[in-house]
N, C-alpha and C positions, 0 to 999 in steps of 0.2 A: 504494499499499499504506499503510495507516495503522493505528495501534495505540493501545490507550487508555492504555497505560503511558507516562509521561513518561520518557524515556531521558536519563540525565545524560551530560555531555560526558566523563567518564573512561571511561564504557562504549564511547561511540563511538570514543574514541582506541585503546581496547583492540582494538575491532573491526577499526580500520583496520589495525593490526599484524597482526591475524590473517588478514585479507582478503589481505594482500600476502605472505603466507606467513612471517613472521617469528615466529609461534608456532602452535602445534598448536590443533586445536579445545578439546582437553583443557585446555591451559594457558590458553586463553581463557576459558573457563567457570570454571576454578578461581580466576583472579585476579578475575573479575567477581563470583564468590561471596564474596570478602572484603569486597565494597563494600555498604553500604546506605545509600540516600539517602531522607530523609522516610518512613522505615518501608518503603521497597520495596527487595527484594532486588536486587543486582546481576546475580544469575542470572537473574531474571525478564526484567530489561532486556536482558540478552544473548540470551536465547532468542527474544525478540521481534524482534530483529534479523536472525534467520535467515531466508532468502528462501522465499516462499510462492509459487511459480510459477503453481499452477494458478489462484490468485485473481487473478494478475496478467495473464493473457492478455487482449489486447484484440482480436485478430483470430483467428478460428478458422481451423484448417488445412482446413476444409471451406468457407470463404467463397467464395461464388459468383463474387466478383471476380477470383479468383487461382487460380493452378494452382501447387502446390508439389510438389516431389519431391527425393529425394536423387540426388546424380550423383557418379560417380567419374572421375577423370582423372589423367594421368600428372603426376608431380612430380620431375623430374629433379634430383638433388642435396639432395633433401629427406629426411625422416626414414626413409622406406622405398621412395621411388620412385613412390608413388601416393598419392592424396588423395581425400577424400570431402567433399562439402558439401551445404548445403540450398539449392537453386535455387528461386527463386519468381518467377513471371511472372504479368504482368496477363492476364486472358483476352481483351483486345482483340488487335488485330493490331500486331504488330510492324513494324520493330525498335524497341527500347526504349533509352533511356539506361541505363547500367549502374552498379550501385553495389556494391562490396564491403564487407560488414558483417563487422567483425573483432571476435571475442569478447574477453573478459577473460582473465584468468591461470587460467582453470580448464575451457577447452574450450567447446563449443558447447552452451550449456545453453538452457533453454526460453525464457529471457528474449530471447536474442539471435535466436534462430528468429522470435519474435514480431516483433522489429524488422525483421527481413528481410520478413515479411508485410506490415508497415505500409509499407515501401517500395514493395512491388508494389501495393498499394491506390492509392498515389500516383502509378503509371504507370512505375516503374522495374523494370527486370530486376535482382534481387537475388541474391547469392550470398552465404550466411554458411559460410566453410570452417571444418572442425573440425580444428584443428591436432593433436588427439589421435587423429584416425582412424588414422593408420598404427599405432598402438599399442592399438587396440581401441575407439577412440571414447570420447566424454563417458561417463564410467561411471554417470550417474544421479544423482550428487550432488555438489556443489561441493567438499567436503573431498578425496574422492578424486581429483577432477579437478585441483584445485590441485596436490597432490603429484605426479600423473602429468606435468602440463605442466612443473613445476619440474625434473623428472628427465630431460627432454628436452635434446638438444643444441640450444641456443638458435640457432645459426647455421643449422641444417638446418631447424629449425621456422620461421624467417624466410624461408628459401627456399621452403618450402611456401607460404607467403602470397604471395611473389613469383609463384610458379607459378599460384595460384589467380587472382591479378589477371589474369595473362596469358590463362588459360582463360576467364575471363568477358569480358575485352576483346574476344577474338576469337571469342566464342560466336556462333551463327548469329542469335540473338534481339538481340543487341546492336547498337546503332547505331555501335560504335567508340569512343564516348566514355566513359571511365572515371572514376568518382569512388570514393573510399574514406572510410569513416567508422569509427571504432574507439572503444571505450570501456576506459579503464584500460590494460591491456597492449596492447589494440588500437588506443587512441589512440597510444601510442608507436609501434606498428608502421604505423600509417598515416602518421606521420612519416617512419619508416624508408622506406616505399614511395615517398614524395615525393622523398626523395634518391636512391633506387636506380633509380627509373623515370624521371627527368627529364620530358620532355614526353609520356611514355606515360601519366601520370596527369594528368588534366585539372582535377581538384579534389579536395581533402582536407579532411575535418572531424575532427579528433581531440578526444575528449572526455576531458579531464583526463588527458593521456598524456604520458610523459616526452619531453623534448625531444631532438632529434639532437645531436650534437657540432656546436660552433659553426663548425668549419671545413669541415663537410659540407653547411652551409646554401646554400652558393654552386651547388650541384648541383640544388636544388628549382626546378622550373618552374611546378608547380600553384599556384594561388590556394589559400590556406588559410583556413579559419574556426576558430579555436581556441576551444573552449568550456572555460571554467573554473570550478570551484567557489571560493567565497570562502574557505571552511575547508578547505584543501587544502596544508598547509604543504610537504610533499616535492615536489609537482610545482610549485606556485607559486615556489619557491626557484629552480627552473630558469629561470624566464621572463624575468628581465632579460637574461641571456645570450643566450637564444633571440631575444629582440626585438631586441638590439643587433646581431645576426649578420643577422637578416632586414632590417634597416634598412641596414646597412652594404652588403648585396648587392641592393638595390633590389628586394625581393621584394614580391608582392602578398599581403597578409594582413589580417585582421580579428581581434580578440580580444574574446570576450564573457566578463565576469566577473558571475556570477550571485550578487547579495546573499543572505545567509543560507542558502547551500547548502553541503553537504558533498561530498567526493569520492564519486562513485556517485549523483549526484543524480537522474539519468536514469532509473535502475533501479527500475521501479515494483513490484519484488517485495519490496522491504525498506523499513523506516521511514525511510532516508537519503533516499528519494525526495521531491522538492520538485515537487508538480504544477504549480505556476505557472511555475516554471523550466525544468521538463522540457518543457512544452508549447510556451513560447516559443523554447527551444532547437530542438525539433524542427521548429517552423514556419520558423525561420531556415535550418535545415539543408536542408529540402526546397526552399525557394526558391533557396538558393545552388546546389544541384545542378540545378535546373531552369534557372537562368540560364547555367550553364557546360556542361552536357552535353546539352541539347535541340538 
């Protein structure tokens, strides 16, 4: 996703606060409106940052290389006891290595569904659970999705993700080797799964996700590939303690820090997208999963 408008760092900073639920859309636009840089209004910059999902789709849901459908499954201890997810498989003969694709803090939006399709094209069985499905599902826009996800009992929401991981791992088309990738909230939840699942998770790739508590790192069994943006102060501030705990417990990990990138650089529906870094991160992720899950 590109834009002809040069977006000032002040607007990016406000957008980060807005994306993480620390201000409403109205507050974001009002504060951006008070800024003018080189004759360009902050409001125009702010509006340019809003996601454009239709333009960002890379793999069509009708692509002949994949088969995609929505599935429902039990989720005991979760928000409602049931879950719904977007399951995408290659059209070749299985079983397949399995990858759980965990959304950001706004439910299963079109970008995450597209990522699931990308994994299927690469030969993986991919499930993208919708944490909002027990309360009606992704509502069709990120603002309402963010508000809805924030209102949920977070422990039950994470239990839904654990149950989704188990459902995928045990699926008849799965080879039994499970990986997890997540973005923003989903990155932190991938770290959570690594702690909670032990050797039930074979590989994890958190994209700019919150680190687990240092005392919980000892429970991690899966090798981790940690994908980090250079300009991401909140997440990067957690890294020294996370790395120290990984080293102290002799865990297998690698971290990639992408120069010139911001939080969300893999999401190609907004101007935070960095094509070069996103492509490199994607190639590394696919190779990492092939190495550990095949």
